[in-house]
C-alpha positions in Angstrom: 78.8 99.7 125.2 76.2 101.0 122.5 74.2 104.1 123.6 72.4 106.7 121.7 69.7 107.3 119.2 70.4 107.7 115.4 68.1 108.4 112.6 68.9 107.0 109.3 67.3 105.7 106.1 67.4 102.3 104.7 67.8 102.7 100.8 65.7 100.6 98.1 68.6 98.0 98.1 67.8 97.4 101.8 71.2 99.1 103.0 71.6 101.0 106.0 74.3 103.3 107.2 75.6 102.1 110.5 76.4 105.0 112.8 80.0 105.9 113.0 80.3 105.6 116.9 79.1 102.1 116.8 80.9 100.5 113.9 84.1 99.8 115.9 82.3 98.1 118.7 80.2 96.1 116.2 83.5 94.7 114.4 83.7 94.0 110.8 80.9 91.7 110.9 78.1 91.1 113.5 74.8 89.3 114.0 71.5 90.9 113.2 68.3 89.3 114.2 64.6 89.5 115.0 64.1 91.5 118.2 61.4 92.0 120.7 58.7 94.7 120.4 58.9 94.4 116.5 62.6 95.7 116.2 65.9 94.2 115.2 68.7 93.2 117.4 72.3 93.4 116.5 75.0 91.8 118.4 78.9 91.9 118.1 80.2 88.4 117.6 81.5 88.0 121.2 78.0 89.0 122.6 76.1 86.6 120.2 78.3 83.9 121.3 77.2 84.6 124.9 73.7 84.6 123.7 74.2 81.5 121.6 75.4 79.4 124.6 72.7 80.5 126.8 69.9 79.6 124.3 71.7 76.4 123.6 71.4 75.5 127.2 67.7 75.8 127.3 65.9 72.8 128.1 64.6 71.2 124.4 61.7 69.9 126.3 60.4 73.2 127.3 57.9 74.3 124.4 58.6 78.2 125.0 62.3 77.7 125.0 62.1 75.9 121.7 59.7 78.6 120.2 61.9 81.5 121.4 65.1 79.8 120.1 63.5 79.2 116.8 62.3 82.6 116.6 65.7 84.1 117.4 68.0 81.9 115.4 65.9 81.6 112.1 66.1 85.3 111.7 69.5 85.6 112.5 72.0 86.7 109.7 75.5 87.9 109.8 76.1 91.4 108.3 79.4 92.8 107.1 80.0 96.6 107.2 81.2 97.8 103.9 83.8 100.5 103.2 80.8 103.1 103.1 79.6 102.0 106.6 76.5 100.3 105.5 74.9 96.8 106.0 72.5 95.0 103.8 69.5 94.1 105.7 67.7 90.9 104.8 64.2 91.3 103.4 62.7 88.9 105.9 64.1 91.4 108.7 63.2 94.5 107.1 59.5 92.8 106.9 59.5 91.8 110.6 60.4 95.1 111.7 58.2 96.9 109.0 61.2 99.1 108.0 60.6 100.6 104.6 62.7 103.7 104.8 63.1 105.8 107.8 64.5 103.9 110.9 66.0 104.7 114.3 69.2 102.7 115.5 69.5 102.6 119.2 72.3 101.8 121.2 71.1 99.5 124.2 74.1 98.5 126.3 75.6 95.4 124.6 73.6 95.5 121.5 72.0 97.8 118.8 68.3 97.8 117.7 67.1 99.0 114.6 63.2 100.2 114.6 60.9 101.6 112.0 60.7 105.4 112.9 56.8 105.4 113.6 56.9 102.2 115.7 59.8 103.7 117.6 58.0 106.8 118.4 54.9 105.3 119.2 56.6 103.0 121.6 58.6 105.7 123.2 55.5 107.9 123.8 53.3 105.1 125.1 56.2 104.2 127.6 57.3 107.6 128.7 54.2 107.9 131.0 55.3 104.7 132.7 59.2 105.2 133.1 58.8 106.4 136.4 57.0 103.2 137.5 59.4 101.1 135.5 62.4 102.5 137.3 60.7 101.7 140.6 60.0 98.3 139.7 63.8 98.0 138.8 64.9 98.6 142.6 65.3 94.7 143.2 67.9 94.6 140.3 70.2 97.1 142.2 70.3 100.0 139.3 
């Protein structure tokens, strides 16, 4: 399980040091793709397989299913962690998430998320006031 918040920088070659606590659970390689809310999602291969199977079973006749599947898979790339604990993030993904240098790497249960630092801080601050309301709406999920 991934959890925690880590502040890192992406270098000029698009490399990011993956937090040490995440490396073992991500494995030697993992999938990085466009996420929701303008961040990147990173999945270990076993979790990616689960998502892949679910998306493959969406009805091809549904416009929203086709659009989401395209969005998710077209940005997906396999990342390998090098000996220094870094990954190379594709330029298209960096552009999508507006990551130039400072970023935040989050552990979110079965995945990691990589955010532009400013976008994360804005998202967090805007959402902070509504966390109590969000938690109240989660009652039906038995949390």
